Structures are given as structure tokens and as C-alpha cells.
N, C-alpha and C positions, 0 to 999 in steps of 0.2 A: 760116627762110631766112637764109643768110649774105649778106654784102655782095657777095661775088663772084657769087652767083647772081642777085641783082637786077640787077647790072650786065650780065650776059649777056642777061637777058630784055629790059632796056631798050635794048640795042644794036640790036635788031631790031623793037622795039615801035612800032606806029603811034600808039598812044595809051596813056594810063595811066588805068585804072579801078580803084577800090577798092570792095570790098563787105564787109559784115559776114556772118558765117556764116548768118544768117537770110535772106539774099538782099537785104537793104536796101542800096542803093547809097549810097556817099559822094557827095554832089553833085559833078557834073563840074567845077564852078568852084572846087574846093578848092585850097588853097595848102599847100605844105610849108614851114612857118615855121621849122623847126629840123632840122638834121642834126647830131648830136653823139655824144659818148661818155658813157655813164652808168656809173659804177662804184659798186658796193655792197659794203661790207665789213661783215660781221656774224658773230654767233655763233649757231649753230643750237641747238635745244633739247637737244642732246646735249653742248653745250659746245665743239663744233668750230668753229674760226675759218674763215670762208669768204670768198671774194672772187669777185665776178661783174662782168663788163664786157660791155656790149651797145652796139651802134650804135643810136641813137635817132632816129626820124623822128617829127615832130609834124605831124599834118594839121589844118588849120583850114578850116572851112566859111565862106568869106568871102562877103560880099554883092557881090563883084566878078564880075558875070556875063559880063563882056566878055573875060576871060582864061581860058585853059586851059593847065595845065602840060604841057609837051611832054617826051617821054622824054629828048631831048638836053639840055634844061635841067636835069632832075633828075640826069642823069649828070654834068653840069658841077658841080653842087652837091656831089655825092658826091666827085668828084675833088678839089675844093677842100678838103673836110673831111679827106680822106686826106692831102693835102699839108700843110695848116696844122695840123691836130690830130694828125697821125700815126696816123690811124684804121687799125686792122688789119682783117683779114677776120673780122669779128665777126657773131654772130647779131643779127638786126634785131628791135627792139621798136618798135611803133608806138603813139603816143599819139593818141587821137582822142576828141573830145567829142561824145557823143550826148546823153545826159541829164547825165552827169557825165564827167569825164575817165577814159577807160578805157585800159588798157595791153593790147596785143595782140601775139601772135606773128604772123608774116607767112607766108602761103602763096600759091600761084599755081595756078589751075585751067586754065591754057592760054590764058585770055583776060583774066581779072581777077585782081588781087591780092586775097587774102582775109584779112581781119582775124580771126584765130583767137583765141578766148577763152583767156586764160591761166588756169591752175589752181594753187591752192596745194597743198602736200604737206608731209608731215613729212620732213625731210632726215636724220633720225637715228632711223629706226624701230628699229634694233637697240638703241640706247641707251634709247629710250622704252618698249620692249616692245610697241609697237603691233602688230607682226606676230604676237605670241604671244597676243593676246587671244582668248579662245574666242568662237566665233560662237554667238549665241543663236538658238534655234529660234523662229520666229514661230508664234503660236497664232491660229487663226481663232475669233473671239469671236461670230460671227454665230449667233444662236439660242441662245447659251450663257447669256444673262442669267438665266434661271430657275434653272439648275443650277450657277451659279458660286458656289462657297464657298471660303473661305480654305483653302489647301493643295491645292486640286484642280488647280492649274496653269493654270487659264483666266484668271486675273487676277494 
């Protein structure tokens, strides 16, 4: 989700709820402790220089049960970040600590913002030859223990 998309949703939202993909809710008394820009410059495994930039929201489960972040307040924080940091319409990455700090993409199901698990991937498959690796056929070894001998293909 891009910054412009969350702003559109927040403009008419009555409340803000975040959930993990497994349905676990972020406690309603969470705080957004940071809104910022994260840049990452790196070289992929194929030797190509890459540059990534995301808008970062950090959620914190506070023990402050008396307050609840309102949509207008988050919109104000985003507007300040755009003005002061020069934040562009970037993809949003959310940091949230469940067991350890996780980084998530952000989705919306019509009611809740969903923290979507990020996945790693090879960015240079053509250079690594990952796409050209032959697929190995799986062999069912059930009941083959008695007749499994070297060269038979069962082991």
C-alpha cells in the first residue's frame, strides 16, 4: 500500500485497527512511534546496484490503555512527515514487535489494516541461474526400505 492509499482510507475511517495475517489483532492502545523514510542501497547477488526507499511506520504496543490513536491524528503525523522530511508517495513498510521486530507490507481488508508478511527473493535470478535449475522428481519411499539398493533411485 502506498502513502496516498492510506491517506484516502484514513480520511473516512472511524477507527484504526491493525491485524496480522493470522487474525491476531494489534492491541487497540498501540502507538505509532515513528513515521519516516528508510532508504536501502545494496548490491544484489548478480552484482547490480539497487536503491529502495519506503515510508516506514513503527507500531508500538504501549501500556497506555487510556489513549487510542485516531485517524485524524495519524493523518496529521503523515502530513508533518511529508512536509518536514519531503516524503513522497512511497510504499509503506510497517515495523511491529510481536516476538521480535518484524517488517510487514501493509494491506487493507475494508475494515482493518493487515500486516502482510514480507518475503525474501533472489533479485538476480538470470545471473544466478536459479530459474534454470532442473526440478527433481520426488520419490515415495514408503514401503521401499526392504528393496532400496544403491542405484535403484529410491534413495
